[in-house]
N, C-alpha and C positions, 0 to 999 in steps of 0.2 A: 257653110263657112266659105267666103270667097278669100283666097289667097292671092293678091296681085302680083304680077311678075315686076322685074326690075325696070321693064322697058315701058316708056310711056306710050299710052294707047290713046286712040280717038274714040269718040262717042259724043252722046248728048248730055250735057251738063244739067243735072236735075235740081241740084241744090248748093248754095253756098252758104255756109254759117260758120259761126264760132263753135268750137267743141265745148260741150257743157261738162262741168264737174271737174275740171283739171286741178282745181284747189283741193279737192278730195282724194287725189292719186299720191300716194306715198312714194317718195324717191322720185319723182318727176324731175326735179332740180338736177339730180345726177344723170337723167337719160336725156335732157333736153339738148345738150351740145351734139348728140347724134342725130338729131331731127334737122331736116333740111328742106328747103322750098322746092317743090316739085315731087317730094317723097311719095311713093305710093303706099297707101294704109289699108289696112283690112277692115271691113264691116262685117260685124257678127251680130246677128239677131239674138236678143235676150228675151224670148217669148215668155219666160216664167217670172219676168220682174214683178215684184210686189208692188212696185210705185209707178210704173208705167207700162200699159197695155202693148206699146208699140216700141219699146226700148231697142236700141241700135248701139253697141259698143263700138268704139274706134281704137283700133290697136295698130301697132307697127306691124310690118308685114314679115318678120321673121318666123319661119316656119312652124316652130313649136313654142317658142317662148316670146312671142310678141308682147310688147310693153302696152299695157292697157293705158291709154290717154284720157279717156272720158266717154261721153255719150253725144250722139246727135241730140240737139235741143228737143225737148219733149213737145212742143208746139209745133214743130216742122218734121217730125220723123215719121209720121204715119204712112206716107206714100212710099218712102224707101224701105220700110218694114214690110209692107204689103209685097213690094217687088221682091225683096229678098225671100219672103215665105214662097212666092211662086217660083223662085228659082232663076230669077233673071241676073245676068252678070253685071254686078256693080262694082266700082271701085272708088276709092277716094283718093284725093291728092292733097297735100299740105301746101297751101297758098300764102300763108302768113304766120309768123311767130313772132311774139315780143313778150317781154316780161312788164308787167304793172305792178310793182312792189312784189308780193308774194304770189301773184296770180300770173299764170303762163297763158297767155291768149294764143291759141291755135285755131286758125281759119282753115277749113277745108272746102274742096268741092267735090260733090258726088256725082259720078259719071256713070250712065247707063252705056256700056260698051257696045260698039258696032260689032255685028255677028257677020 
């Protein structure tokens, strides 16, 4: 599991995408006000997912109680999953958030950190 720090870091942007599944996350409406642009998020590999072989969860970066926001989209997550599996340092940052009725649109960028 990668737990990002609170300090923005530099690196190579690998992916920009909407977070999938936000409509299925309970209590997301109560957590949304605490989400802010530029916020660092953690990416957690879910290798045992029965729905997606390359599942990658997106969570807030609180050390033990991060809020599960959703997943990287299934059609765009394989490279990120493989890099996480290989131990590469990845981080996500929130770049956009907006409500569309009951759907919270969260856009993130996934960054391969400079070493």
